[in-house]
VOGU-3710 file (C-alpha; in Angstrom, 3 decimals, decimal comma):
1> mksyrqivee> 8,010/103,608/24,710  9,539/102,025/21,589  11,130/104,060/18,825  10,297/103,532/15,172  13,687/101,869/14,686  13,007/99,440/17,538  9,613/98,545/16,059  11,223/97,873/12,684  13,969/95,753/14,246  11,353/93,690/16,076
11> akteipevtv> 9,464/93,188/12,823  12,656/91,921/11,173  12,866/89,143/13,759  9,313/88,019/12,905  8,981/88,632/9,160  11,184/86,903/6,554  12,749/89,141/3,916  13,379/88,313/0,264  15,518/90,118/-2,276  14,234/91,794/-5,419
21> aevkedkedg> 16,084/89,171/-7,477  14,263/86,373/-5,669  10,905/88,040/-6,283  11,693/88,517/-9,968  12,710/84,867/-10,273  9,501/83,731/-8,564  7,450/85,860/-10,970  9,241/84,433/-13,987  8,789/80,878/-12,680  5,054/81,460/-12,267
31> ndfvlldvrd> 5,088/80,741/-8,547  1,804/81,392/-6,773  1,997/84,549/-4,673  0,468/88,013/-4,445  2,677/91,073/-4,765  1,319/93,824/-2,506  2,403/97,460/-2,888  1,752/99,469/0,305  3,212/102,806/-0,800  1,255/106,049/-0,897
41> edefragyip> -0,824/107,046/-3,916  1,712/109,503/-5,349  4,509/106,916/-5,102  2,405/104,309/-6,872  1,468/106,733/-9,662  5,171/107,294/-10,359  5,632/103,592/-11,149  5,017/100,115/-9,751  5,906/96,464/-10,266  3,619/94,899/-12,909
51> daihvtrgml> 0,692/92,851/-11,540  1,088/94,294/-8,031  -2,017/94,918/-5,926  -1,999/98,388/-4,408  -3,325/99,098/-0,919  -1,746/102,002/0,932  -0,239/101,247/4,345  -2,796/103,528/5,968  -5,720/101,594/4,465  -4,224/98,111/4,788
61> efsvedfipd> -6,252/96,813/7,720  -9,461/98,302/6,286  -9,135/97,143/2,675  -6,744/94,244/2,229  -9,458/91,589/2,606  -11,218/93,013/-0,467  -8,125/92,325/-2,545  -6,679/89,235/-0,838  -9,514/87,239/0,756  -7,476/84,023/1,151
71> rdqkvvvyca> -5,455/84,313/4,343  -3,326/81,309/3,368  -2,184/82,970/0,133  1,507/83,849/0,072  1,890/87,654/0,105  5,109/89,488/-0,794  4,833/93,049/0,511  6,922/95,920/-0,818  7,223/99,653/-0,214  9,774/102,260/-1,273
81> aglrsllaak> 12,804/100,879/0,585  11,650/97,907/2,666  10,681/99,381/6,040  6,943/100,051/5,755  6,592/96,659/4,090  8,009/94,950/7,174  5,416/96,608/9,384  2,666/95,908/6,862  3,634/92,224/6,645  3,619/92,047/10,451
91> slremgytdt> 0,116/93,567/10,531  -1,048/90,990/8,007  0,318/88,213/10,222  -1,649/89,673/13,131  -4,768/89,661/10,937  -4,357/85,951/10,299  -2,424/85,901/7,037  -0,161/82,905/7,411  2,537/83,465/4,777  3,728/87,071/4,498
101> vsmaggyrdw> 7,213/88,262/3,603  8,784/91,661/2,954  10,810/92,572/-0,133  14,086/94,085/1,105  15,107/97,274/-0,659  11,585/97,774/-1,993  10,739/99,503/-5,235  13,991/101,463/-5,012  16,139/98,351/-5,449  13,738/96,819/-7,990
111> saagfpiaqd> 13,905/99,823/-10,318  17,664/100,308/-9,737  18,204/96,722/-10,903  16,478/97,547/-14,176  13,624/95,109/-13,567  10,270/95,704/-15,342  8,083/98,521/-14,034  4,693/99,874/-15,095  3,034/103,263/-14,883  -0,624/104,094/-15,311
121> kemshdqldr> -1,980/106,935/-17,412  -0,902/110,271/-15,980  -3,836/112,321/-14,721  -4,142/116,026/-14,049  -4,964/117,376/-10,581  -8,507/118,085/-11,777  -8,901/114,504/-12,979  -7,582/113,112/-9,713  -10,248/115,156/-7,936  -13,051/114,505/-10,443
131> ysrhfmltev> -12,632/110,716/-10,396  -11,614/110,359/-6,751  -14,777/108,435/-5,859  -13,961/105,895/-8,577  -10,551/105,384/-6,999  -12,265/104,246/-3,807  -14,036/101,399/-5,620  -12,172/98,094/-5,601  -13,649/97,270/-9,017  -12,343/100,501/-10,603
141> gergqaklld> -9,484/102,254/-8,811  -6,950/104,411/-10,616  -6,028/101,649/-13,041  -9,650/101,153/-14,016  -10,127/104,887/-14,461  -7,087/105,017/-16,707  -8,706/102,350/-18,881  -11,925/104,375/-19,031  -10,000/107,470/-20,108  -8,421/105,451/-22,916
151> akvlmvgagg> -11,683/103,790/-23,977  -13,630/104,565/-27,165  -17,387/103,957/-27,062  -19,924/104,486/-29,840  -23,526/105,348/-28,944  -26,045/104,342/-31,601  -28,939/106,683/-30,840  -29,201/109,770/-28,645  -32,811/109,382/-27,595  -34,546/107,780/-24,635
161> lgspagvylg> -31,918/105,059/-24,150  -28,907/106,943/-25,470  -29,540/109,895/-23,168  -28,860/108,251/-19,789  -26,082/106,185/-21,355  -24,424/109,328/-22,720  -24,702/111,184/-19,410  -23,116/108,361/-17,435  -20,453/107,542/-20,016  -19,419/111,189/-20,020
171> aagighigii> -19,501/111,501/-16,239  -17,478/108,292/-15,856  -14,697/109,738/-18,012  -14,865/107,637/-21,167  -12,095/109,206/-23,209  -13,765/109,213/-26,619  -17,506/108,946/-27,266  -19,010/108,696/-30,733  -22,688/109,612/-31,103  -24,676/108,652/-34,189
181> dsdvvelsnl> -28,233/109,929/-34,724  -29,916/111,612/-37,672  -32,859/113,152/-35,779  -33,419/116,651/-34,407  -34,603/117,478/-30,908  -38,389/117,793/-30,590  -40,347/119,203/-27,686  -41,980/115,813/-27,078  -38,508/114,295/-26,483  -37,768/116,372/-23,426
191> qrqilhrtes> -39,797/114,499/-20,816  -37,380/111,561/-21,048  -34,360/112,386/-23,238  -32,195/114,035/-20,620  -29,316/114,842/-22,976  -31,427/117,612/-24,521  -32,780/120,996/-23,348  -35,632/123,275/-24,382  -33,217/125,607/-26,143  -32,030/122,633/-28,232
201> vgtpkvqsat> -35,416/122,032/-29,905  -34,920/121,987/-33,665  -31,167/121,288/-33,508  -29,540/117,932/-34,364  -29,562/115,514/-31,441  -25,856/114,804/-31,857  -25,121/118,531/-31,466  -27,333/118,829/-28,400  -25,842/115,667/-26,868  -22,310/116,907/-27,465
211> ttikslnpdv> -23,054/120,212/-25,740  -24,568/118,497/-22,689  -21,811/115,923/-22,231  -19,021/118,478/-22,726  -20,640/120,769/-20,140  -20,661/117,841/-17,706  -17,122/116,665/-18,441  -14,800/118,638/-20,733  -12,259/115,758/-20,592  -14,363/113,745/-23,023
221> eitpynlrlt> -13,614/113,852/-26,744  -16,828/113,532/-28,772  -17,328/112,678/-32,428  -20,885/113,423/-33,619  -22,317/111,605/-36,639  -25,425/113,439/-37,841  -26,481/110,657/-40,193  -28,215/107,295/-40,403  -26,216/104,139/-39,870  -26,222/102,091/-43,072
231> adnveeifse> -24,493/99,092/-44,591  -22,287/101,537/-46,498  -20,882/103,381/-43,460  -21,201/100,974/-40,528  -17,802/99,271/-40,837  -15,899/102,520/-41,233  -17,577/104,027/-38,164  -17,381/100,910/-35,977  -13,673/100,481/-36,714  -12,874/103,508/-34,520
241> ydlivdgcdn> -14,462/102,130/-31,334  -13,921/99,462/-28,667  -17,545/99,039/-27,607  -20,944/99,718/-29,179  -23,902/100,925/-27,087  -27,074/100,107/-29,019  -29,892/102,447/-28,077  -31,584/102,605/-31,474  -35,359/102,579/-31,941  -35,886/100,317/-34,960
251> fatrflvnda> -35,205/96,705/-35,844  -33,459/97,363/-39,151  -30,706/99,325/-37,407  -30,555/96,860/-34,525  -29,877/93,926/-36,836  -27,363/95,999/-38,805  -25,531/96,873/-35,585  -25,489/93,227/-34,535  -24,253/91,870/-37,852  -21,487/94,456/-38,204
261> avlmnkpivh> -20,361/93,950/-34,595  -20,164/90,175/-35,042  -18,217/90,605/-38,285  -15,793/93,051/-36,651  -15,642/91,319/-33,247  -17,004/94,348/-31,347  -18,934/93,840/-28,081  -22,408/95,406/-27,901  -24,332/96,660/-24,900  -27,920/96,407/-26,134
271> gsiiqfegqv> -30,946/98,063/-24,595  -34,606/98,260/-25,558  -37,687/99,539/-23,783  -41,425/99,894/-24,289  -43,441/101,778/-21,672  -42,466/100,158/-18,339  -40,781/97,042/-19,722  -37,185/96,857/-20,837  -34,322/94,574/-21,730  -30,572/94,990/-21,449
281> slfkpnegpc> -27,964/92,538/-22,697  -24,266/92,297/-23,400  -23,364/90,540/-26,628  -19,713/89,576/-27,001  -18,893/87,940/-30,339  -17,241/84,510/-30,163  -17,945/84,245/-26,440  -21,709/83,830/-26,473  -24,872/84,315/-28,545  -25,585/87,450/-30,557
291> yrcmfptppp> -28,823/89,402/-30,998  -29,676/87,473/-34,171  -29,198/84,208/-32,268  -32,026/85,278/-29,983  -34,196/86,849/-32,679  -33,277/85,335/-36,063  -35,520/87,649/-38,094  -37,115/91,050/-37,496  -40,860/91,082/-36,742  -43,202/92,109/-39,556
301> pgmvps> -43,577/95,902/-39,961  -46,132/97,353/-37,578  -46,213/94,345/-35,232  -44,035/95,933/-32,537  -44,197/99,633/-31,553  -40,919/101,560/-31,434
//
């Protein structure tokens, strides 16, 4: 039976090692390689090398193909001190990756040399638990969740479209949600507007929506705007947000939202629905058409039901 030391020594005979200085030089020269961090989650949260892909050693064989599908891509593997990375690089070779090397000294030597490091947004134990299923998604992970927690999203409308959007934005952990709506909750809203409850009938929709989202996720900061969006206030309100979710129910507001977003270079997620037909679009100024490009003028009053 081989000892851990013997296994590591065998790996050293098969896997080339590079120094932290060589890796830094390759990064600065723009050489084509993937930097793979195989440390545990808590080690990675404490700091990592910028642009590194993170797959823990325990999940390497299960997940690495999701992050590095090209088996001919050069992969520089690092861990805390350079031992786990040797074994990880050897496993990659056995999986068919043709060009894997280990960074000697690992993150320890990299940080001791004063080379650049990065650290994602610090999360509480409750947040690590709450968003743990996001961490399992390749498309999100802890870095993606950190971006969500720093994001600012404005919902225009807290009705039939704004309700599911608000629930999922809050559950996902969007850090700051603005909600603009001048209506009050009516009993006839409740069969579809899931942000609101029977006890909320007669209260402003922004108040009801705030209560529901905060009860779902107290992490979320909410700014309610119990008013109508107009040409006089739209720029001031939009300036606070990264993304606009358009769930309004009239064309005048929809065109106002579009024009202000184009002027201020704010992306819009637009939705509209009538009975069992709906439309959803993403409009990103300067990178594609806007709502007014598709519909240059509003329809005559009364031609389209809201």
